[in-house]
Structures are given as structure tokens and as C-alpha cells.
N, C-alpha and C positions, 0 to 999 in steps of 0.2 A: 146192647151187648153183642148181638149177632153180627152187627156191622163191624165192630172192632175185631171180632173173631175171624170174620171173612177177610179183613185186611191182613191180619197176622198169618192166616193160612195161605193167602196169596203170596205173601213175601217168602214164607218158608218153602212153598212149592217152587217159586221162581228161583230161589237160591239152589234148591235141590236139582233143578235142571241146569242152571247156569254154571255152577262150579265144575261138574264133571265134563260138560260140553267144552268149557274153556280149557281144561287140562288136555282133553283129546285134540282140540283144534291146535293148540300150541305145539304138541308133540308131532302132529301130522305136518304142520308148516315147517318145523325144524327138520324133520326127516326128509321132506320134499326138497328143501333148500340144500341140504347136505348131498343128496343124491344128484341133484341138478348141477350145482356149482362145484361140488367136490371138496368143500370146506364147511366148517361150522358157520352158522349165521353170525353176523357181527353184533355182539351183545352191547358193546360200548363203542360208539362212533369216535370217541376221543382217544381210543387205544392206538398206540403206534402201529402202523401197517394197515390200518383200516382205510380203505378207499371210500371217498364220498359216494361214488355211484353205487357201490355195494351197500353202504349204509342206507342210502335213500331207497334203493330197490327193496331191501329187507323191511324198512319201515312201511313202505307202500303195500307190499304183499301181506305182511302180517296184520297191518291195520284193516285192510279190506276183509281178509278171511276171519279175523277175530270178530269184526262187526257182523258178518254173515252168521257166524256161530252164535252170537248173542241173539240175533233175530230168530234163528231156528230154535234156540232154547226158550225164548219168550213165547213163541207160537206153540211149542209143545206144552209148556206150562199152562198157557191159557186154555188149550184144548183139554188137558187133564183136569183143570179146575172146573171147566164147564161140564165135563163128563161126571165129575164127582158131585157137583152142587146143582146142576141143572141151569145155571146162569153164568154169564160172563164175570170175570174177576172185577173187583172194584176199580173204577176209573176207566174201564174199557167200554166202548160202544160197539154194537153190532154193525159191522161195515158191509154186511151182505146185502143182496138185492131184495 
């Protein structure tokens, strides 16, 4: 029973970190794009007037930064889980020296 509870707790904690981090990262990326380029990010590459280079640049920038945000959220959730329980979350191994 404790193993199942640990898995559920880990998932809840993971989502608790991932959702707000994702929202913040997307807002920051969009604001940075708008201030740098001077227009809103291309949301639909099929829309008339969207240039390929702009769509590809947006996809690359947002993809990298969203992935980094996910990594930061996962690391924070794992640290919080370890602080609360005294051990790593289910499925993670200690990678330290």
C-alpha cells in the first residue's frame, strides 16, 4: 500500500510543479519573442503571412525552453519529494557520487 501511495504522491507532486512551471515558461517565451521580434509568436504555421523561418525559429526556441522548464520542474519535484519522504521518488536512482 505504501508503494502505491508513494507513486500517487510522486505524480501529484510532479504535476504540482510541472503545471505552473509550464505556464510561466510559455508566458516568458511569448513575451521575450514579442519584445525581440516586435510581433506575436507564430501560433499557426499554416496561417497566411507566416514565414517559414519565423515558424521554425519559434518552434526551436519554444521547444528548447519548454524542455528546460520541464527539467527544472522535475528536479524541483524530486527534491521536494526527497525532503518530505527521506528517499528518492519511485523509479529514480541516486546519481550522486
